[in-house]
VEXSE-745117 format. One record per atom (N, C-alpha, C, O, CB): residue number from 1; atom name; x, y, z; residue in one letter. Coordinates in Angstrom, 2 decimals. Each point is the difference from the previous one (the first is absolute). Glycine has a CB too. Layout:
<sites>
   pos   site        c1        c2        c3   code
   NUM     CA         X         Y         Z      A
...
</sites>
This chain:
<sites>
   pos   site        c1        c2        c3   code
     1      N      7.09     44.60    102.87      M
     1     CA      1.95     -0.58     -0.98      M
     1      C      0.20      0.74     -0.76      M
     1      O      0.97      0.75     -0.11      M
     1     CB     -0.84     -2.97     -0.18      M
     2      N     -1.15      2.10     -0.45      I
     2     CA      0.45      0.16     -2.17      I
     2      C      0.81      1.53      0.14      I
     2      O      1.14      0.20     -0.41      I
     2     CB     -4.08     -1.39     -1.37      I
     3      N      2.27      1.94      2.29      V
     3     CA      0.56      1.65      0.31      V
     3      C      1.14     -0.08      0.32      V
     3      O      0.75      0.75     -0.62      V
     3     CB     -2.51      0.21      1.41      V
     4      N      2.29     -1.73      0.13      C
     4     CA      1.12      0.13      1.07      C
     4      C      1.05     -0.60     -0.52      C
     4      O      1.13      0.22      0.41      C
     4     CB     -2.45     -0.22      1.47      C
     5      N      0.99     -1.04     -3.09      T
     5     CA      1.07     -0.51     -0.63      T
     5      C      1.03      0.70     -1.08      T
     5      O      1.00     -0.70     -0.14      T
     5     CB     -2.57     -0.97      0.71      T
     6      N      1.59      2.74     -1.29      P
     6     CA      0.66      0.54     -1.06      P
     6      C      1.21      0.77      1.05      P
     6      O      1.20      0.12     -0.24      P
     6     CB     -3.51      0.15     -1.90      P
     7      N      1.51      0.20      3.41      V
     7     CA      0.39      1.41      0.75      V
     7      C      1.45     -1.15      0.76      V
     7      O      1.11      0.53      0.10      V
     7     CB     -4.26      1.58      0.60      V
     8      N      3.05     -3.14     -0.37      S
     8     CA      0.29     -0.93      0.92      S
     8      C      1.30     -0.40     -1.20      S
     8      O      1.17      0.10      0.35      S
     8     CB     -3.87     -0.92      1.39      S
     9      N      2.39      0.43     -3.00      K
     9     CA      1.38     -0.14     -0.79      K
     9      C      0.83      0.96     -0.52      K
     9      O      1.05     -0.35     -0.55      K
     9     CB     -2.03     -1.23      0.05      K
    10      N      0.63      2.97      0.60      I
    10     CA      0.71      1.04     -0.22      I
    10      C      0.90     -0.08      1.21      I
    10      O      1.21     -0.14     -0.19      I
    10     CB     -2.91      1.48     -1.22      I
    11      N      1.09     -1.26      2.94      G
    11     CA      0.59     -0.10      0.90      G
    11      C      1.12     -0.60      0.23      G
    11      O      0.99      0.56      0.47      G
    11     CB     -2.69     -0.21     -0.17      G
    12      N      1.62     -1.70     -0.66      G
    12     CA      0.89     -0.72      0.03      G
    12      C      0.60     -0.77      1.14      G
    12      O     -0.52     -1.08      0.25      G
    12     CB      0.58      2.43     -1.83      G
    13      N      1.15     -0.87      2.45      D
    13     CA      0.40     -0.55      1.26      D
    13      C     -1.11      1.08      1.13      D
    13      O      0.31     -0.04      1.19      D
    13     CB      2.78     -0.87     -2.10      D
    14      N     -3.96      1.56      0.63      K
    14     CA     -0.70      0.76      0.97      K
    14      C     -1.74     -0.57     -0.38      K
    14      O     -1.02      0.62      0.28      K
    14     CB      3.14      1.81     -0.15      K
    15      N     -2.02     -3.92     -0.92      M
    15     CA     -1.04     -0.47      0.16      M
    15      C     -1.05     -0.06      1.44      M
    15      O     -1.23      0.02      0.04      M
    15     CB      2.64     -0.98     -1.92      M
    16      N     -0.63      0.89      2.75      E
    16     CA     -1.08     -0.23      1.47      E
    16      C     -0.41      1.15      0.23      E
    16      O     -1.16      0.27      0.31      E
    16     CB      2.19     -1.96      0.96      E
    17      N     -0.13      2.46     -1.39      V
    17     CA     -0.13      1.32      0.70      V
    17      C     -1.13      1.02     -0.88      V
    17      O     -0.58      0.91      0.60      V
    17     CB      3.34     -1.20      0.35      V
    18      N     -2.98      0.04     -2.36      G
    18     CA     -0.52      0.58     -0.74      G
    18      C     -1.60     -0.76     -0.08      G
    18      O     -1.04      0.56     -0.33      G
    18     CB      3.55      0.27     -0.73      G
    19      N     -2.33     -2.32      1.49      T
    19     CA     -1.16     -0.80      0.05      T
    19      C     -0.90      0.36      1.33      T
    19      O     -1.23      0.06      0.04      T
    19     CB      2.59     -1.94     -1.41      T
    20      N     -0.50      2.09      2.38      A
    20     CA     -0.63      0.20      1.18      A
    20      C     -0.53      1.84     -0.07      A
    20      O     -0.66      0.42      0.96      A
    20     CB      2.40     -2.75      0.43      A
    21      N     -1.49      3.04     -2.24      I
    21     CA     -0.38      1.61      0.09      I
    21      C     -1.27      0.01     -1.06      I
    21      O     -0.82      0.89     -0.23      I
    21     CB      3.56      0.31      0.72      I
    22      N     -2.58     -2.56     -1.04      E
    22     CA     -1.31     -0.14     -1.18      E
    22      C     -0.89     -0.55      0.58      E
    22      O     -1.13      0.39     -0.30      E
    22     CB      2.18     -0.68     -1.62      E
    23      N     -0.94     -0.70      2.86      I
    23     CA     -1.19     -0.47      0.83      I
    23      C     -0.65      1.21      1.18      I
    23      O     -1.16      0.05      0.41      I
    23     CB      2.41     -2.68     -0.74      I
    24      N     -0.29      3.37      0.63      M
    24     CA     -0.29      1.00      1.00      M
    24      C     -0.88      1.13     -0.82      M
    24      O     -0.96      0.50      0.58      M
    24     CB      3.29     -1.02      0.93      M
    25      N     -1.94      0.97     -3.07      L
    25     CA     -0.87      1.08     -0.27      L
    25      C     -1.54     -0.60     -0.41      L
    25      O     -1.07      0.60      0.11      L
    25     CB      3.31      0.91     -0.90      L
    26      N     -1.99     -3.09      0.19      A
    26     CA     -1.20     -0.50     -0.49      A
    26      C     -1.06     -0.22      1.25      A
    26      O     -1.19     -0.09     -0.28      A
    26     CB      2.55     -1.02     -1.77      A
    27      N     -0.98      1.03      3.27      F
    27     CA     -0.53     -0.32      1.13      F
    27      C     -0.69      1.49      0.86      F
    27      O     -0.85     -0.02      0.89      F
    27     CB      2.77     -2.27     -0.98      F
    28      N     -1.35      3.33     -0.41      G
    28     CA     -0.27      1.06      0.48      G
    28      C     -0.93      0.68     -1.19      G
    28      O     -0.59      1.02      0.33      G
    28     CB      2.80     -1.00      1.32      G
    29      N     -2.36     -0.40     -2.76      I
    29     CA     -0.70      0.25     -1.22      I
    29      C     -1.19     -0.81      0.54      I
    29      O     -1.07      0.61     -0.06      I
    29     CB      3.00     -0.29     -1.96      I
    30      N     -1.97     -1.35      2.43      Y
    30     CA     -1.12     -0.68      0.13      Y
    30      C     -0.99      0.27      1.33      Y
    30      O     -1.20     -0.22      0.12      Y
    30     CB      2.62     -1.38     -1.54      Y
    31      N     -0.50      2.13      2.32      T
    31     CA     -0.62      0.45      0.93      T
    31      C     -1.02      1.11      0.10      T
    31      O     -1.10      0.09      0.55      T
    31     CB      2.90     -1.03     -0.04      T
    32      N     -0.78      2.08     -1.53      L
    32     CA     -0.48      1.40     -0.36      L
    32      C     -1.48     -0.63     -1.03      L
    32      O     -1.05      0.63      0.18      L
    32     CB      4.02      1.11     -0.18      L
    33      N     -3.00     -2.71     -0.83      A
    33     CA     -1.06     -0.20     -0.45      A
    33      C     -1.48     -0.52      0.78      A
    33      O     -1.16      0.41      0.03      A
    33     CB      3.06     -0.60     -1.64      A
    34      N     -0.92     -1.30      2.39      L
    34     CA     -0.88     -0.01      1.03      L
    34      C     -0.74      1.02      1.01      L
    34      O     -1.19     -0.19      0.25      L
    34     CB      2.44     -1.46     -0.70      L
    35      N     -0.66      2.58      0.93      L
    35     CA     -0.71      1.05      0.79      L
    35      C     -0.75      1.11     -0.81      L
    35      O     -0.76      0.74      0.62      L
    35     CB      2.52     -1.19      1.06      L
    36      N     -1.60      0.57     -2.78      T
    36     CA     -0.66      0.76     -1.09      T
    36      C     -1.71     -0.85     -0.29      T
    36      O     -1.20      0.29      0.02      T
    36     CB      4.14      0.46     -1.27      T
    37      N     -2.09     -1.85      1.00      Y
    37     CA     -1.81     -0.82     -0.05      Y
    37      C     -0.84     -0.23      0.87      Y
    37      O     -1.19     -0.24     -0.22      Y
    37     CB      1.89     -0.82     -0.98      Y
    38      N      0.08      1.15      2.78      V
    38     CA     -1.00      0.16      1.15      V
    38      C     -0.92      1.34      0.22      V
    38      O     -1.08      0.31      0.50      V
    38     CB      2.80     -1.81      0.52      V
    39      N     -0.74      2.04     -1.62      K
    39     CA     -0.57      1.89      0.33      K
    39      C     -0.94      0.09     -1.00      K
    39      O     -0.91      0.73      0.38      K
    39     CB      3.15      0.71      0.35      K
    40      N     -2.46     -1.91     -1.99      N
    40     CA     -0.85      0.18     -0.73      N
    40      C     -1.15     -0.84      0.05      N
    40      O     -1.13      0.21     -0.42      N
    40     CB      2.77      0.68     -0.62      N
    41      N     -0.99     -2.24      1.83      D
    41     CA     -1.56     -0.64      0.51      D
    41      C     -0.89      0.33      0.82      D
    41      O     -1.16     -0.39     -0.02      D
    41     CB      2.05     -0.96     -0.32      D
    42      N     -0.22      2.36      1.39      R
    42     CA     -1.04      0.28      1.24      R
    42      C     -0.44      1.17     -0.59      R
    42      O     -0.81      0.49      0.79      R
    42     CB      1.84     -1.45      1.47      R
    43      N     -0.89      1.85     -3.47      K
    43     CA     -0.53      0.99     -0.15      K
    43      C     -1.39     -0.14     -0.55      K
    43      O     -0.83      0.91     -0.08      K
    43     CB      3.01     -0.08      0.00      K
    44      N     -2.35     -2.28     -0.35      K
    44     CA     -1.39     -0.33     -0.86      K
    44      C     -0.74      0.16      0.74      K
    44      O     -1.19     -0.15     -0.28      K
    44     CB      1.61     -1.26     -1.08      K
</sites>
């Protein structure tokens, strides 16, 4: 949430939309990281 704060402040009225997009991006990055971790774990 610390990363989302500056973008939300700049957005102003679009804060809710910006936060939703940021959450989606963060979730996507987290999912990708988790998938790559699982793939690397299986290789061992």
